[in-house]
N, C-alpha and C positions, 0 to 999 in steps of 0.2 A: 504493499499500499504506499502511496505517495502523500507527502504533506505539501501544501501550498500556502502562501500568504497573500493577502489582498489588502491594501491600504496606501497610505502616502509613501513617498520615495523613502523617508528616512525609516519608516517602519519596515517595508520591504527590503531594503538595503541592509539593515541589521540582521536579519535572517538570511539573507543571501551570502553574507559572510560566514555563516555557520552552515552553508551547504543546502539552504531549504530555498526552492525557487518561488518566485511570487510574482504577483502582477499589481503594477502601479495604478492606483485609481484615487482620483482626487474628489470624485463627486459620489454620493450614496447610491444613486440610480446606476451609475455605471459599475460600481462594485457590486451591487445586487445581479446585474447582468453577468458578470464575470463569475460571481459565486454561484450562479444557476448552472452555467456552462461546466464549472469544476465539479460540481455534484452530479451532474449527468455522466461524468467519467467514472467507469467502474473502478479504475486503478487509484483513484484519490480517496483516500480515507479519512483526512483531516483537513480543514481549511481554518486557517488563523486569520481573523479579520482585526483591524484596528477599531478599538471602541468608539473612536471620534466619528467613524464613518457608520457605525452600525446603529446609532442611536436613531437617526429618521426613518431607518427601514427595519427597526425591530419586529413590528408585526409580521411584516413579510419573510422576516428570517425565521421567526417561530413557524410559521406555516410551511416553510421549506424544511425545517428540522423535522417537522412531523411526518412528512412524505418521504424523505430521502435516507438513506442509511449512512450517509457521510456526515461526520460530525463537523459542525460550524461553530466554532468558538471564538468569542471577542476576547481580545487582550488589551491592555491599556496601551494607548499610544504614548510616544514620545511627549513628556511634559504633560500628560493629562493628570488630573486630580483623582485621587481614591475615591471611589463610589461603592455603595453598598449594592449587591444584586440578591433580588430575593428568588433563588432557585425554586421554591415551592411555587410561586406563581408562575414561573416561566414552564416548570414541568405540567401544572395544570393546563396551560394553554396548549402545550404540546400534544398532551393526551386527550384534549378536549372536554376535561372535566369541569 
């Protein structure tokens, strides 16, 4: 299984230095399109996305997580502030409960 990153230039470049390929995307809609393409690829098992891009497309990502087996995980972007994530609410959305 492959890992890919999607996000700003600094986010993607930092992972590329560790050998993880990525796609630079400055807009949330462009990022969502790229994430959809990656989750359609059966060789991709994990997509890491910068959290500054995921906020506007959070509902779309939750729906995508419910449909696809590929994990889509948001990580803090460079310089972002620490935020609390309610995984219980996210899991309920994914499961449709």
